[in-house]
TORKOL-4160 file (C-alpha; in steps of 0.2 Angstrom, whole numbers, padded with zeros to 4 digits, m for minus):
300
<pt num="1" X="0194" Y="0117" Z="m0193"/>
<pt num="2" X="0205" Y="0108" Z="m0203"/>
<pt num="3" X="0207" Y="0097" Z="m0189"/>
<pt num="4" X="0186" Y="0091" Z="m0189"/>
<pt num="5" X="0187" Y="0090" Z="m0208"/>
<pt num="6" X="0200" Y="0082" Z="m0206"/>
<pt num="7" X="0193" Y="0067" Z="m0190"/>
<pt num="8" X="0179" Y="0065" Z="m0204"/>
<pt num="9" X="0185" Y="0064" Z="m0219"/>
<pt num="10" X="0196" Y="0049" Z="m0208"/>
<pt num="11" X="0180" Y="0041" Z="m0201"/>
<pt num="12" X="0172" Y="0042" Z="m0221"/>
<pt num="13" X="0186" Y="0031" Z="m0227"/>
<pt num="14" X="0185" Y="0020" Z="m0211"/>
<pt num="15" X="0167" Y="0018" Z="m0214"/>
<pt num="16" X="0171" Y="0014" Z="m0235"/>
<pt num="17" X="0184" Y="0002" Z="m0233"/>
<pt num="18" X="0177" Y="m0010" Z="m0218"/>
<pt num="19" X="0160" Y="m0008" Z="m0226"/>
<pt num="20" X="0159" Y="m0008" Z="m0246"/>
<pt num="21" X="0162" Y="m0024" Z="m0254"/>
<pt num="22" X="0178" Y="m0022" Z="m0266"/>
<pt num="23" X="0185" Y="m0031" Z="m0281"/>
<pt num="24" X="0194" Y="m0046" Z="m0273"/>
<pt num="25" X="0181" Y="m0047" Z="m0257"/>
<pt num="26" X="0181" Y="m0064" Z="m0252"/>
<pt num="27" X="0166" Y="m0070" Z="m0243"/>
<pt num="28" X="0166" Y="m0075" Z="m0224"/>
<pt num="29" X="0162" Y="m0089" Z="m0212"/>
<pt num="30" X="0167" Y="m0089" Z="m0194"/>
<pt num="31" X="0158" Y="m0096" Z="m0180"/>
<pt num="32" X="0149" Y="m0079" Z="m0175"/>
<pt num="33" X="0147" Y="m0069" Z="m0193"/>
<pt num="34" X="0145" Y="m0077" Z="m0208"/>
<pt num="35" X="0142" Y="m0064" Z="m0227"/>
<pt num="36" X="0141" Y="m0081" Z="m0236"/>
<pt num="37" X="0127" Y="m0089" Z="m0245"/>
<pt num="38" X="0125" Y="m0104" Z="m0233"/>
<pt num="39" X="0126" Y="m0108" Z="m0215"/>
<pt num="40" X="0139" Y="m0122" Z="m0213"/>
<pt num="41" X="0129" Y="m0130" Z="m0197"/>
<pt num="42" X="0110" Y="m0133" Z="m0199"/>
<pt num="43" X="0094" Y="m0135" Z="m0186"/>
<pt num="44" X="0078" Y="m0136" Z="m0195"/>
<pt num="45" X="0070" Y="m0145" Z="m0179"/>
<pt num="46" X="0077" Y="m0140" Z="m0165"/>
<pt num="47" X="0060" Y="m0134" Z="m0157"/>
<pt num="48" X="0054" Y="m0152" Z="m0157"/>
<pt num="49" X="0061" Y="m0158" Z="m0139"/>
<pt num="50" X="0054" Y="m0140" Z="m0129"/>
<pt num="51" X="0042" Y="m0147" Z="m0120"/>
<pt num="52" X="0022" Y="m0143" Z="m0126"/>
<pt num="53" X="0019" Y="m0134" Z="m0111"/>
<pt num="54" X="0032" Y="m0120" Z="m0110"/>
<pt num="55" X="0026" Y="m0102" Z="m0113"/>
<pt num="56" X="0036" Y="m0097" Z="m0132"/>
<pt num="57" X="0040" Y="m0082" Z="m0119"/>
<pt num="58" X="0051" Y="m0092" Z="m0110"/>
<pt num="59" X="0061" Y="m0100" Z="m0127"/>
<pt num="60" X="0079" Y="m0090" Z="m0132"/>
<pt num="61" X="0079" Y="m0092" Z="m0149"/>
<pt num="62" X="0088" Y="m0082" Z="m0163"/>
<pt num="63" X="0083" Y="m0069" Z="m0176"/>
<pt num="64" X="0089" Y="m0057" Z="m0187"/>
<pt num="65" X="0086" Y="m0041" Z="m0193"/>
<pt num="66" X="0081" Y="m0033" Z="m0207"/>
<pt num="67" X="0077" Y="m0053" Z="m0213"/>
<pt num="68" X="0075" Y="m0050" Z="m0231"/>
<pt num="69" X="0091" Y="m0037" Z="m0231"/>
<pt num="70" X="0101" Y="m0047" Z="m0245"/>
<pt num="71" X="0104" Y="m0031" Z="m0259"/>
<pt num="72" X="0109" Y="m0014" Z="m0261"/>
<pt num="73" X="0128" Y="m0013" Z="m0258"/>
<pt num="74" X="0136" Y="m0012" Z="m0240"/>
<pt num="75" X="0124" Y="0000" Z="m0232"/>
<pt num="76" X="0109" Y="m0010" Z="m0234"/>
<pt num="77" X="0115" Y="m0026" Z="m0231"/>
<pt num="78" X="0110" Y="m0036" Z="m0217"/>
<pt num="79" X="0110" Y="m0055" Z="m0220"/>
<pt num="80" X="0118" Y="m0064" Z="m0235"/>
<pt num="81" X="0107" Y="m0083" Z="m0230"/>
<pt num="82" X="0091" Y="m0084" Z="m0243"/>
<pt num="83" X="0074" Y="m0085" Z="m0231"/>
<pt num="84" X="0076" Y="m0104" Z="m0233"/>
<pt num="85" X="0091" Y="m0105" Z="m0228"/>
<pt num="86" X="0088" Y="m0093" Z="m0211"/>
<pt num="87" X="0074" Y="m0106" Z="m0206"/>
<pt num="88" X="0084" Y="m0122" Z="m0207"/>
<pt num="89" X="0099" Y="m0113" Z="m0197"/>
<pt num="90" X="0087" Y="m0109" Z="m0184"/>
<pt num="91" X="0083" Y="m0092" Z="m0184"/>
<pt num="92" X="0065" Y="m0092" Z="m0180"/>
<pt num="93" X="0064" Y="m0072" Z="m0179"/>
<pt num="94" X="0059" Y="m0061" Z="m0193"/>
<pt num="95" X="0061" Y="m0044" Z="m0199"/>
<pt num="96" X="0050" Y="m0043" Z="m0212"/>
<pt num="97" X="0049" Y="m0021" Z="m0221"/>
<pt num="98" X="0036" Y="m0020" Z="m0234"/>
<pt num="99" X="0032" Y="m0003" Z="m0246"/>
<pt num="100" X="0014" Y="m0001" Z="m0249"/>
<pt num="101" X="0012" Y="0005" Z="m0264"/>
<pt num="102" X="m0008" Y="m0001" Z="m0274"/>
<pt num="103" X="m0011" Y="m0012" Z="m0264"/>
<pt num="104" X="0007" Y="m0022" Z="m0267"/>
<pt num="105" X="0019" Y="m0024" Z="m0252"/>
<pt num="106" X="0037" Y="m0027" Z="m0259"/>
<pt num="107" X="0051" Y="m0029" Z="m0246"/>
<pt num="108" X="0063" Y="m0015" Z="m0245"/>
<pt num="109" X="0079" Y="m0009" Z="m0233"/>
<pt num="110" X="0074" Y="0010" Z="m0235"/>
<pt num="111" X="0077" Y="0013" Z="m0254"/>
<pt num="112" X="0084" Y="m0002" Z="m0255"/>
<pt num="113" X="0071" Y="m0014" Z="m0265"/>
<pt num="114" X="0074" Y="m0031" Z="m0260"/>
<pt num="115" X="0070" Y="m0041" Z="m0278"/>
<pt num="116" X="0056" Y="m0049" Z="m0266"/>
<pt num="117" X="0038" Y="m0046" Z="m0262"/>
<pt num="118" X="0028" Y="m0051" Z="m0248"/>
<pt num="119" X="0019" Y="m0066" Z="m0254"/>
<pt num="120" X="0039" Y="m0074" Z="m0256"/>
<pt num="121" X="0039" Y="m0074" Z="m0238"/>
<pt num="122" X="0024" Y="m0082" Z="m0235"/>
<pt num="123" X="0028" Y="m0096" Z="m0247"/>
<pt num="124" X="0045" Y="m0100" Z="m0239"/>
<pt num="125" X="0039" Y="m0099" Z="m0220"/>
<pt num="126" X="0022" Y="m0111" Z="m0227"/>
<pt num="127" X="0034" Y="m0121" Z="m0236"/>
<pt num="128" X="0045" Y="m0122" Z="m0220"/>
<pt num="129" X="0033" Y="m0123" Z="m0208"/>
<pt num="130" X="0025" Y="m0137" Z="m0218"/>
<pt num="131" X="0042" Y="m0146" Z="m0220"/>
<pt num="132" X="0047" Y="m0146" Z="m0201"/>
<pt num="133" X="0029" Y="m0143" Z="m0191"/>
<pt num="134" X="0036" Y="m0144" Z="m0174"/>
<pt num="135" X="0040" Y="m0126" Z="m0179"/>
<pt num="136" X="0034" Y="m0110" Z="m0177"/>
<pt num="137" X="0041" Y="m0092" Z="m0185"/>
<pt num="138" X="0038" Y="m0076" Z="m0179"/>
<pt num="139" X="0037" Y="m0061" Z="m0189"/>
<pt num="140" X="0038" Y="m0042" Z="m0184"/>
<pt num="141" X="0031" Y="m0037" Z="m0198"/>
<pt num="142" X="0029" Y="m0016" Z="m0201"/>
<pt num="143" X="0030" Y="m0003" Z="m0217"/>
<pt num="144" X="0043" Y="0003" Z="m0220"/>
<pt num="145" X="0050" Y="0018" Z="m0234"/>
<pt num="146" X="0029" Y="0020" Z="m0236"/>
<pt num="147" X="0019" Y="0028" Z="m0226"/>
<pt num="148" X="0000" Y="0025" Z="m0230"/>
<pt num="149" X="m0001" Y="0018" Z="m0208"/>
<pt num="150" X="m0016" Y="0007" Z="m0220"/>
<pt num="151" X="m0007" Y="m0009" Z="m0224"/>
<pt num="152" X="m0017" Y="m0022" Z="m0217"/>
<pt num="153" X="m0030" Y="m0025" Z="m0232"/>
<pt num="154" X="m0016" Y="m0031" Z="m0239"/>
<pt num="155" X="m0006" Y="m0040" Z="m0228"/>
<pt num="156" X="m0025" Y="m0050" Z="m0227"/>
<pt num="157" X="m0027" Y="m0053" Z="m0244"/>
<pt num="158" X="m0009" Y="m0059" Z="m0245"/>
<pt num="159" X="m0014" Y="m0070" Z="m0233"/>
<pt num="160" X="m0024" Y="m0078" Z="m0241"/>
<pt num="161" X="m0017" Y="m0078" Z="m0258"/>
<pt num="162" X="0001" Y="m0086" Z="m0254"/>
<pt num="163" X="m0002" Y="m0095" Z="m0236"/>
<pt num="164" X="m0019" Y="m0100" Z="m0227"/>
<pt num="165" X="m0030" Y="m0091" Z="m0216"/>
<pt num="166" X="m0028" Y="m0105" Z="m0200"/>
<pt num="167" X="m0007" Y="m0101" Z="m0204"/>
<pt num="168" X="m0007" Y="m0087" Z="m0192"/>
<pt num="169" X="m0010" Y="m0086" Z="m0171"/>
<pt num="170" X="m0026" Y="m0077" Z="m0169"/>
<pt num="171" X="m0023" Y="m0068" Z="m0153"/>
<pt num="172" X="m0013" Y="m0055" Z="m0141"/>
<pt num="173" X="m0009" Y="m0068" Z="m0128"/>
<pt num="174" X="0007" Y="m0080" Z="m0128"/>
<pt num="175" X="0005" Y="m0096" Z="m0133"/>
<pt num="176" X="0013" Y="m0110" Z="m0127"/>
<pt num="177" X="0027" Y="m0121" Z="m0137"/>
<pt num="178" X="0016" Y="m0135" Z="m0140"/>
<pt num="179" X="m0001" Y="m0120" Z="m0147"/>
<pt num="180" X="0013" Y="m0111" Z="m0156"/>
<pt num="181" X="0019" Y="m0126" Z="m0166"/>
<pt num="182" X="0017" Y="m0124" Z="m0185"/>
<pt num="183" X="0010" Y="m0105" Z="m0184"/>
<pt num="184" X="0017" Y="m0090" Z="m0193"/>
<pt num="185" X="0014" Y="m0078" Z="m0176"/>
<pt num="186" X="0015" Y="m0061" Z="m0183"/>
<pt num="187" X="0020" Y="m0049" Z="m0171"/>
<pt num="188" X="0010" Y="m0033" Z="m0177"/>
<pt num="189" X="0018" Y="m0017" Z="m0181"/>
<pt num="190" X="0007" Y="m0009" Z="m0188"/>
<pt num="191" X="m0010" Y="0000" Z="m0186"/>
<pt num="192" X="m0027" Y="m0012" Z="m0189"/>
<pt num="193" X="m0038" Y="m0028" Z="m0183"/>
<pt num="194" X="m0028" Y="m0043" Z="m0171"/>
<pt num="195" X="m0015" Y="m0049" Z="m0183"/>
<pt num="196" X="m0005" Y="m0056" Z="m0169"/>
<pt num="197" X="0003" Y="m0052" Z="m0153"/>
<pt num="198" X="0007" Y="m0032" Z="m0152"/>
<pt num="199" X="0025" Y="m0031" Z="m0154"/>
<pt num="200" X="0027" Y="m0014" Z="m0143"/>
<pt num="201" X="0022" Y="m0027" Z="m0128"/>
<pt num="202" X="0037" Y="m0034" Z="m0129"/>
<pt num="203" X="0054" Y="m0028" Z="m0118"/>
<pt num="204" X="0064" Y="m0022" Z="m0137"/>
<pt num="205" X="0080" Y="m0017" Z="m0135"/>
<pt num="206" X="0083" Y="m0009" Z="m0153"/>
<pt num="207" X="0100" Y="0005" Z="m0150"/>
<pt num="208" X="0102" Y="0004" Z="m0170"/>
<pt num="209" X="0110" Y="0021" Z="m0172"/>
<pt num="210" X="0127" Y="0018" Z="m0171"/>
<pt num="211" X="0138" Y="0033" Z="m0178"/>
<pt num="212" X="0153" Y="0027" Z="m0183"/>
<pt num="213" X="0167" Y="0010" Z="m0181"/>
<pt num="214" X="0177" Y="0021" Z="m0168"/>
<pt num="215" X="0178" Y="0010" Z="m0151"/>
<pt num="216" X="0168" Y="0020" Z="m0139"/>
<pt num="217" X="0152" Y="0020" Z="m0149"/>
<pt num="218" X="0154" Y="m0001" Z="m0154"/>
<pt num="219" X="0156" Y="0001" Z="m0134"/>
<pt num="220" X="0139" Y="0010" Z="m0129"/>
<pt num="221" X="0132" Y="m0002" Z="m0144"/>
<pt num="222" X="0139" Y="m0017" Z="m0137"/>
<pt num="223" X="0134" Y="m0010" Z="m0116"/>
<pt num="224" X="0116" Y="m0007" Z="m0123"/>
<pt num="225" X="0117" Y="m0027" Z="m0133"/>
<pt num="226" X="0123" Y="m0033" Z="m0116"/>
<pt num="227" X="0114" Y="m0021" Z="m0102"/>
<pt num="228" X="0096" Y="m0028" Z="m0110"/>
<pt num="229" X="0103" Y="m0047" Z="m0113"/>
<pt num="230" X="0107" Y="m0047" Z="m0092"/>
<pt num="231" X="0089" Y="m0039" Z="m0088"/>
<pt num="232" X="0081" Y="m0053" Z="m0099"/>
<pt num="233" X="0090" Y="m0067" Z="m0088"/>
<pt num="234" X="0079" Y="m0060" Z="m0073"/>
<pt num="235" X="0064" Y="m0054" Z="m0083"/>
<pt num="236" X="0047" Y="m0056" Z="m0083"/>
<pt num="237" X="0045" Y="m0076" Z="m0090"/>
<pt num="238" X="0027" Y="m0071" Z="m0098"/>
<pt num="239" X="0035" Y="m0055" Z="m0108"/>
<pt num="240" X="0045" Y="m0057" Z="m0122"/>
<pt num="241" X="0061" Y="m0050" Z="m0122"/>
<pt num="242" X="0070" Y="m0045" Z="m0139"/>
<pt num="243" X="0086" Y="m0038" Z="m0142"/>
<pt num="244" X="0094" Y="m0030" Z="m0156"/>
<pt num="245" X="0113" Y="m0032" Z="m0161"/>
<pt num="246" X="0112" Y="m0024" Z="m0175"/>
<pt num="247" X="0116" Y="m0008" Z="m0179"/>
<pt num="248" X="0120" Y="0004" Z="m0197"/>
<pt num="249" X="0125" Y="0021" Z="m0199"/>
<pt num="250" X="0135" Y="0027" Z="m0214"/>
<pt num="251" X="0150" Y="0027" Z="m0206"/>
<pt num="252" X="0145" Y="0010" Z="m0196"/>
<pt num="253" X="0139" Y="0000" Z="m0210"/>
<pt num="254" X="0129" Y="m0017" Z="m0204"/>
<pt num="255" X="0141" Y="m0030" Z="m0209"/>
<pt num="256" X="0156" Y="m0017" Z="m0206"/>
<pt num="257" X="0148" Y="m0017" Z="m0185"/>
<pt num="258" X="0144" Y="m0035" Z="m0184"/>
<pt num="259" X="0162" Y="m0041" Z="m0188"/>
<pt num="260" X="0163" Y="m0030" Z="m0173"/>
<pt num="261" X="0149" Y="m0037" Z="m0161"/>
<pt num="262" X="0146" Y="m0053" Z="m0165"/>
<pt num="263" X="0162" Y="m0061" Z="m0158"/>
<pt num="264" X="0159" Y="m0049" Z="m0142"/>
<pt num="265" X="0138" Y="m0057" Z="m0140"/>
<pt num="266" X="0147" Y="m0075" Z="m0145"/>
<pt num="267" X="0160" Y="m0073" Z="m0131"/>
<pt num="268" X="0149" Y="m0068" Z="m0120"/>
<pt num="269" X="0133" Y="m0082" Z="m0122"/>
<pt num="270" X="0149" Y="m0096" Z="m0123"/>
<pt num="271" X="0148" Y="m0090" Z="m0104"/>
<pt num="272" X="0135" Y="m0096" Z="m0100"/>
<pt num="273" X="0135" Y="m0111" Z="m0111"/>
<pt num="274" X="0130" Y="m0124" Z="m0096"/>
<pt num="275" X="0119" Y="m0113" Z="m0084"/>
<pt num="276" X="0099" Y="m0111" Z="m0085"/>
<pt num="277" X="0098" Y="m0095" Z="m0094"/>
<pt num="278" X="0085" Y="m0088" Z="m0104"/>
<pt num="279" X="0087" Y="m0072" Z="m0116"/>
<pt num="280" X="0073" Y="m0070" Z="m0125"/>
<pt num="281" X="0076" Y="m0065" Z="m0145"/>
<pt num="282" X="0092" Y="m0062" Z="m0149"/>
<pt num="283" X="0091" Y="m0054" Z="m0167"/>
<pt num="284" X="0109" Y="m0050" Z="m0177"/>
<pt num="285" X="0114" Y="m0046" Z="m0192"/>
<pt num="286" X="0126" Y="m0060" Z="m0203"/>
<pt num="287" X="0125" Y="m0072" Z="m0187"/>
<pt num="288" X="0138" Y="m0087" Z="m0190"/>
<pt num="289" X="0130" Y="m0105" Z="m0190"/>
<pt num="290" X="0139" Y="m0106" Z="m0173"/>
<pt num="291" X="0133" Y="m0091" Z="m0165"/>
<pt num="292" X="0114" Y="m0097" Z="m0168"/>
<pt num="293" X="0118" Y="m0116" Z="m0163"/>
<pt num="294" X="0123" Y="m0105" Z="m0147"/>
<pt num="295" X="0107" Y="m0098" Z="m0142"/>
<pt num="296" X="0096" Y="m0113" Z="m0146"/>
<pt num="297" X="0107" Y="m0120" Z="m0134"/>
<pt num="298" X="0100" Y="m0112" Z="m0119"/>
<pt num="299" X="0083" Y="m0121" Z="m0121"/>
<pt num="300" X="0091" Y="m0137" Z="m0116"/>
């Protein structure tokens, strides 16, 4: 029993040391991991040279998990770049979680309020697509913390107030790159009438529960990521693939896990540079700008 307690205490200390900010902490910016406030490389219009006839499902694109989770401590935070910087760095898949209360949609990661509402997200997307009409933005949208299962009406109201109805792709069908330009494509992870493509129609790997930072647990997570990336390379290109490299638990905070997984992801992908490969969407926590750029590079 004492040995078990000692092991648990050791894991808790490891989680705290690797996952919690402390006085004197210095932000890190490497090719694969970045928890600074600004990316070192910007790729705001990388979709411009993708042929219009390409199905969007045939495009390899970088994304972020819990895109707006910039606050709440190391157990909650998943990114450090603002949404505006993420889009300009080349991120094209957003993972947006909204809490629904009395018709309001605030941005949350679990109990952690992210000092933003859905209108803030829409305004950033509108501004970006207005400046870079060659691009498209995909947005997984789901309810978080609340459980009303009735967010459709509020979403429509926010779109009409902070964006415009024609901004959306109004079809369950996969658009071509030409059809998608200038559009926000909602990946609908909530009930209600059609507002875009059904999130669950994608081929998704999201094994986010990583019990600790012990090597065997990190390896298990990496096997899930690499196996799904391999499946994407030989999968049906008419279906969009989505691989989350992110994960978390009380003993494996998102930043600490990303510092272990992102280098492996970067090494894996750079091994295929120059080859004709397709990986679908790769959604990450704290991606480095060169990792983002490497993912983009598979389209050329």
